[in-house]
C-alpha positions in Angstrom: -73.0 14.9 -11.5 -75.9 15.2 -14.0 -75.2 14.4 -17.7 -77.6 14.4 -20.5 -78.4 11.9 -23.2 -79.8 13.9 -25.9 -81.8 16.2 -23.6 -82.6 13.2 -21.2 -81.2 13.5 -17.6 -78.6 11.0 -16.9 -77.1 10.5 -12.9 -75.0 7.9 -12.2 -76.4 6.3 -9.0 -74.4 3.2 -8.0 -72.2 0.2 -8.6 -73.5 -3.3 -8.0 -71.2 -6.2 -6.6 -72.5 -9.8 -6.7 -71.1 -12.6 -5.0 -72.4 -16.1 -4.1 -72.9 -14.5 -0.6 -73.6 -11.3 0.5 -72.2 -12.0 3.8 -68.8 -12.5 2.3 -68.7 -8.8 0.9 -69.8 -7.7 4.1 -66.4 -7.4 5.9 -64.9 -5.3 3.2 -67.7 -2.7 2.0 -69.3 -2.3 4.9 -66.9 -3.1 8.0 -63.6 -1.7 6.5 -64.8 0.6 4.0 -67.6 1.7 6.6 -70.6 1.7 4.2 -73.7 2.0 6.2 -77.3 0.1 5.5 -79.2 2.5 3.4 -82.2 0.9 4.5 -84.6 -1.5 2.5 -83.0 -4.2 0.0 -84.7 -7.3 -0.7 -85.6 -10.1 -2.8 -86.4 -10.2 -6.6 -87.9 -13.6 -6.5 -89.0 -13.5 -10.5 -85.3 -13.0 -11.2 -83.8 -15.0 -8.0 -81.5 -12.5 -6.3 -81.3 -10.6 -3.3 -79.7 -6.8 -2.9 -79.2 -4.5 0.0 -77.2 -1.0 -0.8 -74.7 0.5 1.3 -74.0 4.4 1.3 -70.7 6.2 1.8 -69.9 9.4 3.6 -69.7 10.9 0.3 -73.1 9.9 -0.8 -71.7 7.3 -3.2 -73.3 3.9 -3.0 -72.6 0.4 -3.6 -75.3 -2.3 -4.3 -74.5 -6.2 -2.9 -75.8 -8.9 -4.7 -76.4 -12.7 -4.3 -78.4 -15.4 -6.0 -81.5 -16.7 -4.0 -81.2 -20.6 -3.5 -82.0 -22.6 -6.6 -81.6 -19.6 -8.8 -79.4 -19.7 -12.1 -79.6 -16.0 -12.5 -76.0 -15.3 -11.9 -74.6 -18.7 -13.4 -73.0 -17.1 -16.5 -71.6 -14.3 -14.3 -70.0 -16.7 -11.9 -68.6 -18.7 -14.4 -66.7 -15.7 -16.1 -65.6 -14.6 -12.7 -64.4 -18.2 -11.8 -67.3 -18.5 -8.9 -65.7 -15.4 -7.0 -68.1 -12.9 -8.3 -66.9 -8.9 -8.8 -68.7 -6.0 -10.1 -71.8 -6.8 -12.0 -73.1 -3.6 -13.5 -73.4 0.3 -13.2 -76.5 1.8 -12.5 -77.6 5.4 -14.0 -81.0 6.9 -13.5 -82.7 8.5 -16.2 -85.3 11.1 -16.0 -87.5 9.4 -19.0 -86.7 5.6 -20.0 -89.0 5.6 -23.1 -87.0 8.4 -24.8 -83.6 6.7 -23.5 -84.6 3.4 -25.1 -85.7 5.2 -28.4 -82.2 7.3 -28.7 -80.3 4.2 -27.9 -82.1 2.1 -30.3 -81.6 5.0 -33.0 -78.0 5.0 -32.1 -77.8 1.1 -32.9 -77.0 0.1 -29.3 -78.2 -3.4 -28.4 -80.4 -3.3 -25.3 -81.9 -6.1 -23.4 -83.7 -6.9 -20.1 -86.0 -4.0 -20.9 -88.8 -3.9 -18.1 -91.3 -1.4 -18.0 -94.0 -3.2 -15.9 -92.9 -2.1 -12.5 -94.0 1.8 -11.9 -91.4 2.2 -9.1 -88.4 0.8 -11.2 -88.5 0.8 -15.1 -85.3 -0.4 -16.8 -83.4 -1.4 -19.5 -79.6 -2.6 -20.0 -76.9 -1.7 -22.8 -75.2 -5.1 -23.3 -71.7 -5.6 -22.2 -70.5 -5.8 -25.6 -71.9 -2.7 -26.5 -69.9 -1.0 -23.3 -66.4 -2.4 -23.6 -67.3 -5.3 -21.3 -69.5 -3.5 -18.7 -73.1 -4.1 -18.3 -74.8 -0.7 -17.9 -78.1 -0.7 -16.3 -80.5 2.5 -17.0 -83.5 3.1 -14.7 -86.4 5.3 -14.1 -87.2 5.5 -10.7 -91.0 5.8 -9.7 -92.8 6.4 -6.5 -91.4 4.3 -3.5 -93.7 3.0 -0.7 -93.7 4.8 2.4 -92.9 3.2 5.7 -90.1 1.9 7.6 -87.4 -0.1 5.7 -85.9 -3.5 6.6 -82.8 -3.3 8.6 -79.4 -4.8 7.3 -80.2 -8.1 9.5 -84.0 -8.4 8.3 -82.3 -8.4 4.8 -80.1 -11.0 5.7 -82.5 -13.0 7.6 -84.6 -13.1 4.2 -87.2 -10.6 5.6 -86.6 -7.6 3.6 -89.2 -6.2 0.8 -90.7 -9.3 -1.0 -88.4 -11.4 1.4 -88.7 -15.2 0.9 -88.0 -15.8 4.6 -84.7 -18.0 3.9 -81.7 -16.4 5.3 -78.6 -15.6 3.3 -76.1 -18.1 3.3 
């Protein structure tokens, strides 16, 4: 379902769930609920986390996230969730991230994490204090590289996109 923000197309894409270990999330989201690995996934070494996405029969998606060894990326999130993790953010794709940032700023919303440097994924976040406790990610998706995508096993082994070669705990 596509919506609009002052003429900018907005479409819900996925819910992200974070835990200290992706492997602890797989029995529920992969095995029990029958999520199929979408392909790809990998490490964001700069921020310090690993992701993978599962897709369900109706096309809905869940992104699973974990910190990389030594990362402090999720420290405050895990503190809030008493170390268990949970829903981390909701992701919406927008047709024009620059226009979305301008519209939200004009409306007085507090934004953070603006990153326009990566053409394949330009993003900004609407702070949870602005969205009733929910972190909202808005992203404009650019061209994706062709070629084979990493399998679930490769991602967990640390050999997904930008993988660091260190297996998930």
